[in-house]
N, C-alpha and C positions, 0 to 999 in steps of 0.2 A: 833580275835584280830585285830582290822582296818592294809591291807593293801593297801599302797600304788600306785602310777599306774607305780611308774617309777622304771623304773629294770632293768639292761643285763646281760645275762647266754653268755658264752664261751662253744663252748666241739668239742671236731676231736675223728675219728677212723679210722685204720688205717689193716685194714682187707684183706686177698682176689684178693688184690689188687686193693685196692682200698680203696684211702684220700678219708679221709666224713668233711668237716667241716661247723659248726653253728654257728652261732650268731645270736644273738636276744638281743633284747631294749624294750623296752615297754616305754609310753608318753601318758601325760594327752589324754585322751575324752569320749569323753559320749556313744558311745560305745565299742561292737567290733571290730579295728579296721584293721582288716591282710597288711597287704606289702610284700608279698616272694616271693626273689629272686632266681633264682634256675640255674644251668647248663641248656641248648635249652633241653639234652638226657634225663636229672630230666622231663620239663615237664607236665609230664604221672602222673606224685604221687602226683601231690601241693595237688590235692580235698585228697586227702590224708593227707596230711600234711596239711594241714588247719582244718578238723576234730579234729585230733592229737592237735594240738595247739587249738582249741576251748573247751575243752577234760579241760583243763587246767589251760584256761585264760577265765576272764568271760569281762570286760574291758579293753583298753587300743585300743594307736593306738598302732599295733606293725609290729616292722619291722625286718626283718625275712632272713636273705644273709647262703644262702649254697650257697656253693664249694663242689666242685666236683674235682676227678682227678684221674688215675688214674699210674700205677709204678707197673717195672716188668712183663706192657704186656700192650698192643699195646690196641684198641677200634677199629682202622680207621684198614678204607679195599680201597685196590686197584684194581684201574675195567683198564684192557685194551678196548675201540670198538671195536674189530676184523679190526667190519666190515667200520669202516669210514677207522681206521690205512691204510687195502687193497683198498681205494679208494682216502689217498697222494700219493701212490704205486705207485699207477693207475698214478696217475698224472706227477707224479715225473719223471714217466717213459718216459710217453710223449715229456711229455717238452724238459730231455733230446736228445730226441732221435731230437724231431723237431728241435731243436736246436744247436747237436748234441753235447754237451756241458759233460766233462772232472767231474770225482770221481764219491766219491761212498757213500750213507747215511752211519750216524754211529749210534747205537747200539740210545747212546748220544744227534741225533739228532732228538729224537721220545719226548726226554721232553715238547719239546716248542713246542709240534702241539697241537693245541689249542685241548678240548674235545678227547685226548684218551689214558692221565688219569687223571683219574677220581682217589681221596681222598673222599669215602663218611668214614663213622658210621655205627658199627657192635651193630643190635641189642638187648638191653641191656635189661636183664633177672627184670626188675623193679619190682618183690618182690620179687624176691632178695637182690635187693639192698637194698628194700624198711627191712626187716629185717633188715643188716644194720647200714642205715642210723637215721629208729628210735632210738637206744642207744644214740650219741651222740643230737636229740632232746631234749629229755626228760631230757639230767641231762640239756641242756641247759639251758630250764625252770623250773629246779628246783633253779638250783643257780639263775635268776634270776626268783622264789618268794622267794627266801630268804631274796635275796636285799630290796622287795618289805617292808617282812615284819620287817624287820631292821626300813628302812625307814618309815612302818608306825608303829610303835613305837614312833619315834620322834612325829610326827604325830597326834597318841596319846595321847603320854602327854600334848604338844601344843594346841588343842583344847578344849584337860578337864583343860586348864588353862587360854585358856576366857571364857569359859562353868559355871568354879566358878565369871568367874568378874559378867558372868549378871547376872546369880543368884541372884549376889548380891545389881548389881545396880536397876536389881527388889523388895529386897526385900525394899530400899531406898526408889527410889520410893512409892510404897505400903504408909510407911509410911508419907511418901511427902503427898501422901491423906484425907491418915485422918487427918491430918491438916490443911488440902489446906478449907474447905469451914467454920471453926472458921477466918482463915485469912481475907478469901473472904468476912464474914460479922465484920469481925472489919473492917476494909479500908471501906466498905459503910456507917457505921456507923461514919465516919471522916470524908470521905465526905456532906454526910450529915452532920453533923455535923459546916461545914469547908461551905456551904452553906447556912446555918442562916435556917431551912425550918425543920416543923413539918411533921416528917411519920408518919401511920398507920405501928403499931404492927403488928400488921391480914401481913399486904400488904407485912413490911416489911416479917415477915412467909412465905410468901407465892410463895414472891423474887427467896431468901435464896430456901426454898422448889425444885425452878424451877430448880435454876446453882447445887443444886446437886444432881438431878437427871440427865442433859446431862449433866454435869461433871461426874459422875460412872464413875468410871475404874477395879469395883469391876472383872465383870469378864473378863478383858481382862489382869488383874494379873492374876485371873487362869487358864489360857488358857494356858500365859504365866508359869506359874512354869509347869504345864503341859505335853505343849510343852521342857522344860532343863530335868524334866528327859522322858524325853524319847529320849528324842537326848541320851544323861547317858545312861540308858541303847539300845540304840540302837547299841554302840560304841564298845558293848562288844557279839554284834552278831559276830556268820559269813557265810563266805561270799561276796559280793561284799552287799553294804551298800550304796555304797559312793552318789545314789538317792535317797535311802531315808530319811537321810543324809540335804540332800540341802536339797526337801520341806518340812521337818520340818522348817529349816532354813526360809522359805518364807512362816512359817505362821504366826512366828518369828516375822518378820516382816514388820505383815501384822496385828499383835494385836499392836509393839508397833506404829507406824504412826494412827493409829484408837486412841490410846493414845491421842499424839503430839492434832490433831487430835481436843483432851477431855480436852487436862487441856487449865486453865487458871490461873498456877501458872509458872511461870514463870523457879521454880527452876523445877521442873517436864519436861517443855522444853527440856532448860540442857542436866536434866541427859539425857530424850528418846536420844537426836543430841549421846550421847553416850553410848547407848546400841547398838541401830540403826547402831552403825563406829565396837561395837564388834563381829558382831556379823556379817557385812561386810567382818572382817577379818579371820574369823574362817569359812562362806562360799568358800572364793580363795584356805582356807585349804581342805577343801572341797573337792575342782574339782579334789585333787589328789588321792581321796579315793577310790577305787577299789568300 
């Protein structure tokens, strides 16, 4: 069954002092385009995340947001630059002596000394975090795929309905093509009669035969029917079928254009316009099929 490229999923986990939240949504795109946003502390996991996602999804623009926090623990470390602190104290002592100043340096004063106290992040065990991250990441993708399936059912029903319309139109065009030549012959005879001229019956037959040859759309009708059947069968295939469906629609549109160029009957021309309009509507829907 076909899948839409539009979907959303969210999941989270709180274990071992880490809180990880995963949000993922997908939109239309010709290829798989993954835009991953995560805490810079987890940047070393980005390639693993992309590979994990690409194994589950084949097409679409993927917006992935991974939130990362800690609870009941800290990943921050406080460091003191002892050498720099000694330099500050030495300078303060020299200034105090030189200018005969009074007072004492309090511990609280050290906080305001530039670069003396630094906060840095503890080096994380990315392998450990990856084992945790895989759980909500997989669950979020499951939810997204489930939504894609539900949207795909709606797309399937709409596309199949329009495909039936196209099939009916092709049948109508085919029926009109059977009477097109006879109608042309009658119009030609009527025109000759109005002009009051005599025309050699053999030449008349040759003229009609030439028109029949130039305006014959049997092959185009046959190919259109084949494309319709191929499209219908492809809708039932598993996996990514959007590109294949789009290609079939291009071929259907090509046959419709050829029929329009060959037509000598305004009724067929009008039917082709309606046919191309339905093909275009299906094409718009196919853009959202994975």
